[in-house]
The first five atom37 places (N, CA, C, CB, O) and aatype in JSON, in Angstrom:
{
  "aatype": [12, 15, 0, 6, 5, 13, 5, 11, 0, 19, 6, 3, 19, 11, 11, 10, 11, 16, 1, 14, 16, 3, 5, 6, 12, 10, 6, 19, 18, 0, 10, 18, 11, 5, 0, 16, 6, 7, 3, 4, 2, 16, 16, 1, 14, 7, 12, 10, 3, 10, 11, 7, 11, 0, 11, 17, 3, 0, 17, 2, 15, 11, 11, 7, 12, 15, 11, 3, 6, 0, 11, 15, 0, 18, 19, 16, 1, 0, 11, 0, 10, 9, 6, 16, 18, 7, 10, 15],
  "atom_mask": [
    [1, 1, 1, 1, 1],
    [1, 1, 1, 1, 1],
    [1, 1, 1, 1, 1],
    [1, 1, 1, 1, 1],
    [1, 1, 1, 1, 1],
    [1, 1, 1, 1, 1],
    [1, 1, 1, 1, 1],
    [1, 1, 1, 1, 1],
    [1, 1, 1, 1, 1],
    [1, 1, 1, 1, 1],
    [1, 1, 1, 1, 1],
    [1, 1, 1, 1, 1],
    [1, 1, 1, 1, 1],
    [1, 1, 1, 1, 1],
    [1, 1, 1, 1, 1],
    [1, 1, 1, 1, 1],
    [1, 1, 1, 1, 1],
    [1, 1, 1, 1, 1],
    [1, 1, 1, 1, 1],
    [1, 1, 1, 1, 1],
    [1, 1, 1, 1, 1],
    [1, 1, 1, 1, 1],
    [1, 1, 1, 1, 1],
    [1, 1, 1, 1, 1],
    [1, 1, 1, 1, 1],
    [1, 1, 1, 1, 1],
    [1, 1, 1, 1, 1],
    [1, 1, 1, 1, 1],
    [1, 1, 1, 1, 1],
    [1, 1, 1, 1, 1],
    [1, 1, 1, 1, 1],
    [1, 1, 1, 1, 1],
    [1, 1, 1, 1, 1],
    [1, 1, 1, 1, 1],
    [1, 1, 1, 1, 1],
    [1, 1, 1, 1, 1],
    [1, 1, 1, 1, 1],
    [1, 1, 1, 0, 1],
    [1, 1, 1, 1, 1],
    [1, 1, 1, 1, 1],
    [1, 1, 1, 1, 1],
    [1, 1, 1, 1, 1],
    [1, 1, 1, 1, 1],
    [1, 1, 1, 1, 1],
    [1, 1, 1, 1, 1],
    [1, 1, 1, 0, 1],
    [1, 1, 1, 1, 1],
    [1, 1, 1, 1, 1],
    [1, 1, 1, 1, 1],
    [1, 1, 1, 1, 1],
    [1, 1, 1, 1, 1],
    [1, 1, 1, 0, 1],
    [1, 1, 1, 1, 1],
    [1, 1, 1, 1, 1],
    [1, 1, 1, 1, 1],
    [1, 1, 1, 1, 1],
    [1, 1, 1, 1, 1],
    [1, 1, 1, 1, 1],
    [1, 1, 1, 1, 1],
    [1, 1, 1, 1, 1],
    [1, 1, 1, 1, 1],
    [1, 1, 1, 1, 1],
    [1, 1, 1, 1, 1],
    [1, 1, 1, 0, 1],
    [1, 1, 1, 1, 1],
    [1, 1, 1, 1, 1],
    [1, 1, 1, 1, 1],
    [1, 1, 1, 1, 1],
    [1, 1, 1, 1, 1],
    [1, 1, 1, 1, 1],
    [1, 1, 1, 1, 1],
    [1, 1, 1, 1, 1],
    [1, 1, 1, 1, 1],
    [1, 1, 1, 1, 1],
    [1, 1, 1, 1, 1],
    [1, 1, 1, 1, 1],
    [1, 1, 1, 1, 1],
    [1, 1, 1, 1, 1],
    [1, 1, 1, 1, 1],
    [1, 1, 1, 1, 1],
    [1, 1, 1, 1, 1],
    [1, 1, 1, 1, 1],
    [1, 1, 1, 1, 1],
    [1, 1, 1, 1, 1],
    [1, 1, 1, 1, 1],
    [1, 1, 1, 0, 1],
    [1, 1, 1, 1, 1],
    [1, 1, 1, 1, 1]
  ],
  "atom_positions": [
    [[0.85, -1.18, 0.0], [0.0, 0.0, 0.0], [0.89, 1.24, 0.0], [-0.96, 0.0, 1.23], [1.65, 1.47, 0.94]],
    [[0.79, 2.02, -1.04], [1.64, 3.22, -1.12], [0.95, 4.4, -0.44], [1.95, 3.56, -2.59], [-0.27, 4.44, -0.3]],
    [[1.76, 5.35, -0.04], [1.23, 6.57, 0.57], [0.35, 7.32, -0.42], [2.39, 7.48, 1.06], [-0.64, 7.95, -0.04]],
    [[0.72, 7.23, -1.7], [-0.07, 7.93, -2.74], [-1.46, 7.32, -2.87], [0.66, 7.87, -4.09], [-2.45, 8.06, -3.0]],
    [[-1.56, 5.99, -2.83], [-2.86, 5.33, -2.92], [-3.75, 5.73, -1.74], [-2.7, 3.79, -2.96], [-4.93, 6.02, -1.91]],
    [[-3.15, 5.75, -0.56], [-3.89, 6.13, 0.64], [-4.37, 7.58, 0.53], [-3.02, 5.94, 1.9], [-5.54, 7.87, 0.8]],
    [[-3.48, 8.48, 0.15], [-3.83, 9.9, 0.06], [-4.92, 10.13, -0.99], [-2.58, 10.73, -0.28], [-5.81, 10.96, -0.79]],
    [[-4.85, 9.41, -2.11], [-5.88, 9.53, -3.14], [-7.23, 9.06, -2.59], [-5.49, 8.72, -4.4], [-8.26, 9.69, -2.85]],
    [[-7.23, 7.98, -1.85], [-8.48, 7.47, -1.25], [-9.06, 8.48, -0.28], [-8.23, 6.13, -0.53], [-10.28, 8.68, -0.24]],
    [[-8.19, 9.14, 0.51], [-8.65, 10.17, 1.45], [-9.32, 11.3, 0.69], [-7.47, 10.71, 2.3], [-10.39, 11.77, 1.09]],
    [[-8.7, 11.75, -0.4], [-9.27, 12.83, -1.2], [-10.58, 12.4, -1.86], [-8.27, 13.29, -2.26], [-11.53, 13.18, -1.91]],
    [[-10.62, 11.17, -2.37], [-11.82, 10.68, -3.04], [-13.02, 10.6, -2.1], [-11.55, 9.31, -3.65], [-14.14, 10.92, -2.49]],
    [[-12.78, 10.19, -0.86], [-13.88, 10.09, 0.1], [-14.51, 11.47, 0.33], [-13.38, 9.5, 1.45], [-15.71, 11.57, 0.57]],
    [[-13.71, 12.51, 0.25], [-14.22, 13.89, 0.42], [-15.08, 14.33, -0.76], [-13.07, 14.87, 0.61], [-15.82, 15.3, -0.66]],
    [[-14.98, 13.6, -1.9], [-15.67, 14.0, -3.13], [-16.88, 13.13, -3.44], [-14.71, 13.97, -4.29], [-17.4, 13.18, -4.56]],
    [[-17.34, 12.33, -2.49], [-18.49, 11.46, -2.76], [-19.72, 12.3, -3.08], [-18.77, 10.53, -1.54], [-19.94, 13.34, -2.46]],
    [[-20.53, 11.84, -4.04], [-21.74, 12.58, -4.44], [-22.73, 12.67, -3.3], [-22.4, 11.91, -5.65], [-23.33, 13.72, -3.08]],
    [[-22.91, 11.57, -2.59], [-23.88, 11.49, -1.51], [-23.14, 11.15, -0.22], [-24.99, 10.44, -1.82], [-22.19, 10.37, -0.24]],
    [[-23.58, 11.72, 0.89], [-22.93, 11.44, 2.16], [-23.26, 10.01, 2.6], [-23.38, 12.46, 3.24], [-24.43, 9.63, 2.64]],
    [[-22.23, 9.22, 2.93], [-22.47, 7.86, 3.43], [-23.23, 7.88, 4.75], [-21.15, 7.12, 3.59], [-23.41, 8.94, 5.36]],
    [[-23.66, 6.71, 5.2], [-24.36, 6.61, 6.48], [-23.42, 6.98, 7.62], [-24.93, 5.18, 6.68], [-22.2, 6.97, 7.45]],
    [[-23.98, 7.29, 8.75], [-23.16, 7.61, 9.91], [-22.21, 6.46, 10.25], [-24.04, 7.94, 11.13], [-21.05, 6.68, 10.59]],
    [[-22.7, 5.22, 10.15], [-21.88, 4.06, 10.46], [-20.72, 3.94, 9.48], [-22.72, 2.78, 10.43], [-19.6, 3.62, 9.87]],
    [[-20.98, 4.19, 8.2], [-19.91, 4.15, 7.2], [-18.89, 5.26, 7.46], [-20.48, 4.28, 5.77], [-17.69, 5.05, 7.32]],
    [[-19.37, 6.43, 7.83], [-18.46, 7.54, 8.13], [-17.6, 7.23, 9.35], [-19.26, 8.84, 8.36], [-16.41, 7.55, 9.37]],
    [[-18.19, 6.61, 10.37], [-17.42, 6.23, 11.56], [-16.33, 5.22, 11.2], [-18.34, 5.66, 12.65], [-15.22, 5.29, 11.73]],
    [[-16.65, 4.29, 10.3], [-15.68, 3.28, 9.9], [-14.49, 3.92, 9.18], [-16.34, 2.24, 8.98], [-13.34, 3.61, 9.5]],
    [[-14.75, 4.82, 8.23], [-13.62, 5.44, 7.52], [-12.85, 6.38, 8.45], [-14.11, 6.22, 6.27], [-11.63, 6.51, 8.33]],
    [[-13.56, 7.04, 9.37], [-12.89, 7.89, 10.36], [-11.92, 7.06, 11.2], [-13.92, 8.6, 11.27], [-10.76, 7.42, 11.38]],
    [[-12.43, 5.93, 11.7], [-11.61, 5.08, 12.58], [-10.39, 4.54, 11.83], [-12.45, 3.91, 13.13], [-9.29, 4.52, 12.37]],
    [[-10.6, 4.11, 10.61], [-9.46, 3.6, 9.82], [-8.46, 4.7, 9.52], [-9.96, 2.98, 8.5], [-7.25, 4.46, 9.56]],
    [[-8.95, 5.91, 9.23], [-8.05, 7.04, 8.97], [-7.21, 7.35, 10.2], [-8.86, 8.29, 8.54], [-5.99, 7.51, 10.11]],
    [[-7.87, 7.44, 11.36], [-7.14, 7.76, 12.59], [-6.12, 6.67, 12.92], [-8.12, 7.93, 13.77], [-4.99, 6.97, 13.32]],
    [[-6.51, 5.41, 12.74], [-5.59, 4.31, 13.02], [-4.41, 4.34, 12.05], [-6.32, 2.94, 12.92], [-3.28, 4.08, 12.44]],
    [[-4.69, 4.66, 10.78], [-3.63, 4.7, 9.76], [-2.67, 5.86, 9.98], [-4.24, 4.81, 8.38], [-1.48, 5.73, 9.69]],
    [[-3.17, 6.97, 10.49], [-2.31, 8.15, 10.62], [-1.73, 8.33, 12.02], [-3.08, 9.38, 10.25], [-0.64, 8.9, 12.16]],
    [[-2.42, 7.85, 13.06], [-1.94, 8.07, 14.43], [-1.68, 6.8, 15.21], [-2.93, 8.89, 15.17], [-1.02, 6.84, 16.25]],
    [[-2.18, 5.67, 14.73], [-2.01, 4.42, 15.49], [-3.12, 4.27, 16.51], [0.0, 0.0, 0.0], [-4.2, 4.86, 16.37]],
    [[-2.86, 3.49, 17.55], [-3.88, 3.21, 18.55], [-4.4, 4.49, 19.2], [-3.33, 2.28, 19.61], [-3.68, 5.47, 19.37]],
    [[-5.67, 4.44, 19.56], [-6.34, 5.57, 20.22], [-5.52, 6.01, 21.43], [-7.79, 5.18, 20.65], [-5.15, 5.19, 22.27]],
    [[-5.25, 7.3, 21.51], [-4.35, 7.81, 22.56], [-4.98, 8.96, 23.35], [-3.05, 8.27, 21.94], [-4.26, 9.76, 23.94]],
    [[-6.3, 9.05, 23.35], [-6.98, 10.1, 24.09], [-7.99, 9.48, 25.04], [-7.66, 11.1, 23.13], [-8.35, 8.31, 24.88]],
    [[-8.45, 10.24, 26.01], [-9.48, 9.73, 26.91], [-10.84, 9.84, 26.24], [-9.47, 10.5, 28.26], [-11.06, 10.7, 25.38]],
    [[-11.74, 8.97, 26.64], [-13.08, 8.93, 26.04], [-13.83, 10.2, 26.43], [-13.87, 7.66, 26.5], [-13.83, 10.59, 27.6]],
    [[-14.49, 10.85, 25.45], [-15.24, 12.07, 25.75], [-16.36, 11.82, 26.77], [-15.84, 12.64, 24.46], [-16.77, 10.68, 27.01]],
    [[-16.84, 12.9, 27.35], [-17.86, 12.82, 28.39], [-19.21, 12.36, 27.88], [0.0, 0.0, 0.0], [-19.43, 12.22, 26.67]],
    [[-20.11, 12.12, 28.82], [-21.42, 11.56, 28.55], [-22.25, 12.38, 27.57], [-22.17, 11.42, 29.84], [-23.03, 11.81, 26.8]],
    [[-22.1, 13.69, 27.58], [-22.95, 14.54, 26.74], [-22.42, 14.71, 25.31], [-23.09, 15.88, 27.37], [-23.13, 15.21, 24.44]],
    [[-21.19, 14.31, 25.08], [-20.59, 14.42, 23.74], [-20.84, 13.12, 22.97], [-19.06, 14.72, 23.83], [-19.95, 12.29, 22.84]],
    [[-22.07, 12.96, 22.47], [-22.44, 11.72, 21.8], [-21.63, 11.46, 20.54], [-23.91, 11.74, 21.46], [-21.18, 10.34, 20.31]],
    [[-21.44, 12.5, 19.73], [-20.67, 12.35, 18.49], [-19.21, 12.01, 18.82], [-20.75, 13.64, 17.63], [-18.63, 11.12, 18.2]],
    [[-18.66, 12.71, 19.76], [-17.27, 12.46, 20.18], [-17.07, 11.05, 20.7], [0.0, 0.0, 0.0], [-16.07, 10.4, 20.39]],
    [[-18.03, 10.57, 21.49], [-17.94, 9.21, 22.02], [-18.03, 8.18, 20.9], [-19.05, 8.96, 23.05], [-17.29, 7.19, 20.91]],
    [[-18.91, 8.4, 19.95], [-19.06, 7.45, 18.83], [-17.76, 7.39, 18.03], [-20.25, 7.87, 17.91], [-17.32, 6.31, 17.64]],
    [[-17.15, 8.55, 17.77], [-15.9, 8.59, 17.02], [-14.78, 7.9, 17.81], [-15.5, 10.04, 16.69], [-13.99, 7.15, 17.25]],
    [[-14.72, 8.17, 19.12], [-13.7, 7.57, 19.97], [-13.86, 6.06, 19.99], [-13.76, 8.15, 21.41], [-12.89, 5.33, 19.85]],
    [[-15.1, 5.59, 20.17], [-15.36, 4.14, 20.22], [-14.97, 3.47, 18.91], [-16.84, 3.87, 20.52], [-14.39, 2.38, 18.91]],
    [[-15.28, 4.13, 17.78], [-14.95, 3.57, 16.47], [-13.43, 3.45, 16.32], [-15.53, 4.44, 15.33], [-12.92, 2.41, 15.89]],
    [[-12.72, 4.51, 16.67], [-11.25, 4.49, 16.57], [-10.67, 3.44, 17.52], [-10.66, 5.88, 16.89], [-9.8, 2.67, 17.13]],
    [[-11.17, 3.42, 18.75], [-10.64, 2.48, 19.74], [-10.89, 1.03, 19.33], [-11.27, 2.75, 21.11], [-10.16, 0.14, 19.74]],
    [[-11.91, 0.79, 18.52], [-12.21, -0.57, 18.06], [-11.13, -1.1, 17.12], [-13.58, -0.61, 17.36], [-11.07, -2.3, 16.86]],
    [[-10.29, -0.22, 16.6], [-9.21, -0.62, 15.69], [-7.89, -0.85, 16.42], [-9.0, 0.45, 14.61], [-6.87, -1.11, 15.79]],
    [[-7.91, -0.76, 17.74], [-6.69, -0.91, 18.55], [-5.95, -2.19, 18.18], [-7.05, -0.91, 20.05], [-6.55, -3.26, 18.07]],
    [[-4.66, -2.08, 17.99], [-3.83, -3.22, 17.65], [-3.61, -3.41, 16.15], [0.0, 0.0, 0.0], [-2.72, -4.15, 15.74]],
    [[-4.41, -2.74, 15.34], [-4.24, -2.82, 13.88], [-3.05, -1.95, 13.5], [-5.55, -2.37, 13.11], [-2.93, -0.81, 13.96]],
    [[-2.17, -2.48, 12.66], [-1.0, -1.69, 12.26], [-1.44, -0.54, 11.35], [0.05, -2.58, 11.55], [-2.52, -0.58, 10.76]],
    [[-0.59, 0.46, 11.25], [-0.89, 1.6, 10.37], [-1.04, 1.14, 8.93], [0.21, 2.68, 10.48], [-1.92, 1.61, 8.21]],
    [[-0.17, 0.21, 8.49], [-0.26, -0.29, 7.11], [-1.55, -1.05, 6.86], [0.94, -1.18, 6.8], [-2.18, -0.91, 5.81]],
    [[-1.95, -1.88, 7.84], [-3.22, -2.6, 7.72], [-4.39, -1.62, 7.62], [-3.42, -3.56, 8.92], [-5.31, -1.81, 6.82]],
    [[-4.34, -0.6, 8.44], [-5.42, 0.4, 8.46], [-5.47, 1.16, 7.13], [-5.23, 1.38, 9.64], [-6.55, 1.45, 6.63]],
    [[-4.31, 1.49, 6.58], [-4.28, 2.19, 5.28], [-4.89, 1.32, 4.19], [-2.82, 2.57, 4.91], [-5.68, 1.79, 3.37]],
    [[-4.52, 0.06, 4.19], [-5.05, -0.87, 3.2], [-6.56, -1.02, 3.35], [-4.36, -2.23, 3.32], [-7.29, -1.01, 2.36]],
    [[-7.03, -1.17, 4.58], [-8.47, -1.3, 4.85], [-9.19, -0.02, 4.45], [-8.72, -1.62, 6.33], [-10.31, -0.08, 3.93]],
    [[-8.58, 1.12, 4.7], [-9.18, 2.41, 4.33], [-9.37, 2.49, 2.82], [-8.3, 3.6, 4.83], [-10.44, 2.87, 2.34]],
    [[-8.34, 2.13, 2.06], [-8.42, 2.2, 0.6], [-9.51, 1.25, 0.09], [-7.05, 1.83, -0.05], [-10.29, 1.62, -0.79]],
    [[-9.58, 0.05, 0.65], [-10.62, -0.9, 0.26], [-12.01, -0.34, 0.57], [-10.41, -2.25, 1.0], [-12.92, -0.43, -0.25]],
    [[-12.16, 0.24, 1.75], [-13.46, 0.81, 2.16], [-13.82, 2.0, 1.28], [-13.42, 1.24, 3.65], [-14.98, 2.17, 0.9]],
    [[-12.83, 2.82, 0.96], [-13.08, 3.99, 0.11], [-13.56, 3.55, -1.27], [-11.8, 4.85, -0.03], [-14.48, 4.15, -1.82]],
    [[-12.95, 2.51, -1.83], [-13.37, 2.01, -3.14], [-14.82, 1.54, -3.09], [-12.45, 0.85, -3.6], [-15.58, 1.79, -4.03]],
    [[-15.21, 0.87, -2.01], [-16.59, 0.39, -1.86], [-17.55, 1.57, -1.78], [-16.72, -0.51, -0.61], [-18.63, 1.53, -2.36]],
    [[-17.17, 2.62, -1.05], [-18.03, 3.8, -0.93], [-18.18, 4.52, -2.27], [-17.45, 4.78, 0.12], [-19.26, 5.0, -2.6]],
    [[-17.09, 4.57, -3.04], [-17.13, 5.22, -4.35], [-18.06, 4.43, -5.28], [-15.7, 5.32, -4.97], [-18.81, 5.02, -6.05]],
    [[-18.0, 3.1, -5.21], [-18.9, 2.27, -6.03], [-20.36, 2.51, -5.64], [-18.55, 0.78, -5.88], [-21.24, 2.53, -6.5]],
    [[-20.6, 2.68, -4.35], [-21.97, 2.87, -3.86], [-22.49, 4.27, -4.13], [-22.04, 2.58, -2.38], [-23.62, 4.44, -4.59]],
    [[-21.68, 5.28, -3.85], [-22.15, 6.67, -3.88], [-21.67, 7.49, -5.08], [-21.71, 7.36, -2.64], [-22.27, 8.52, -5.4]],
    [[-20.62, 7.05, -5.74], [-20.07, 7.79, -6.87], [-19.31, 9.03, -6.44], [0.0, 0.0, 0.0], [-19.42, 9.47, -5.29]],
    [[-18.55, 9.59, -7.35], [-17.78, 10.81, -7.07], [-18.46, 12.0, -7.76], [-16.3, 10.66, -7.55], [-19.05, 11.87, -8.83]],
    [[-18.35, 13.16, -7.12], [-18.94, 14.36, -7.73], [-17.94, 15.03, -8.64], [-19.42, 15.34, -6.66], [-18.24, 16.06, -9.24]]
  ]
}
């Protein structure tokens, strides 16, 4: 998995014609964070920050996945989203 392939997938996800579901967005968010930062390294947001908690939980669910694995999974997921939603 090259850095260029990963970066292109990141850009392509931003250009989807239709916004993916919240669950799909959480999945690509978690894979992106794991690919760029590694294991979750922040404390879980408070009870009232529902969006923050969902994002934290999604990222934390990838704990132990290598950055290269996460990049590869991100590119695969991005391709599936592009097939489903198309690019603008």
